C-alpha positions as CSV (number, residue, x, y, z in Angstrom):
1,X,54.9,84.6,117.1
2,X,54.4,86.2,120.4
3,X,57.2,87.8,122.5
4,X,56.7,87.0,126.1
5,X,59.4,89.3,127.8
6,X,59.4,92.9,126.8
7,X,60.8,94.4,130.0
8,X,64.0,96.4,129.9
9,X,67.1,94.8,131.6
10,X,69.8,97.0,133.1
11,X,73.3,95.5,132.5
12,X,76.3,96.0,134.7
13,X,79.5,97.6,133.3
14,X,81.1,94.1,133.3
15,X,78.2,92.6,131.3
16,X,78.3,95.5,128.9
17,X,82.0,94.9,128.2
18,X,81.3,91.2,127.4
19,X,78.5,92.2,125.0
20,X,80.5,95.0,123.4
21,X,83.4,92.6,122.6
22,X,86.7,93.9,123.9
23,X,90.0,94.0,122.2
24,X,91.1,91.9,119.2
25,X,94.7,90.9,119.0
26,X,96.2,89.7,115.7
27,X,99.9,88.8,115.3
28,X,101.7,87.3,112.3
29,X,105.3,86.2,112.5
30,X,107.3,84.7,109.5
31,X,110.9,83.8,109.1
32,X,112.7,82.6,106.0
33,X,116.4,81.7,105.7
34,X,118.3,80.1,102.8
35,X,121.9,79.0,102.6
36,X,123.4,77.9,99.2
37,X,126.8,76.3,98.9
38,X,128.4,75.7,95.5
39,X,131.8,74.0,95.1
40,X,133.5,73.3,91.8
41,X,136.8,71.5,91.1
42,X,138.6,70.7,87.9
43,X,142.0,69.0,87.4
44,X,143.9,68.4,84.2
45,X,147.2,67.1,83.1
46,X,149.0,67.2,79.8
47,X,150.8,64.8,77.4
48,X,147.8,63.0,76.2
49,X,145.8,62.2,79.3
50,X,144.0,62.8,82.6
51,X,141.1,65.0,83.4
52,X,138.8,65.2,86.4
53,X,135.8,67.4,87.3
54,X,133.5,67.7,90.3
55,X,130.6,69.9,91.1
56,X,128.8,70.0,94.4
57,X,125.7,72.1,95.3
58,X,123.8,72.2,98.5
59,X,120.8,74.3,99.5
60,X,119.4,74.5,103.0
61,X,116.0,76.2,103.6
62,X,114.5,77.1,106.9
63,X,111.0,78.6,107.0
64,X,108.7,79.2,110.0
65,X,105.3,80.9,110.4
66,X,103.0,81.6,113.3
67,X,99.6,83.3,113.4
68,X,98.0,84.3,116.7
69,X,94.4,85.5,117.1
70,X,93.1,86.5,120.5
71,X,90.1,88.3,122.0
72,X,90.4,90.0,125.4
73,X,87.4,91.4,127.2
């Protein structure tokens, strides 16, 4: 394999910045929120009868995530 061009090339400062890369930016953001509601109820009566019971449970979950990657020259 023969290399045709072996002359040195002078790069400008702007071209050197592009070749060198620049600044990397990485940002991660996460959010998690949970709400739990538990309700219980019980009713009784005497003299041979009546009873009641109720249980209610609710859970609400909110989750978010973002990831940003950037390259600035």
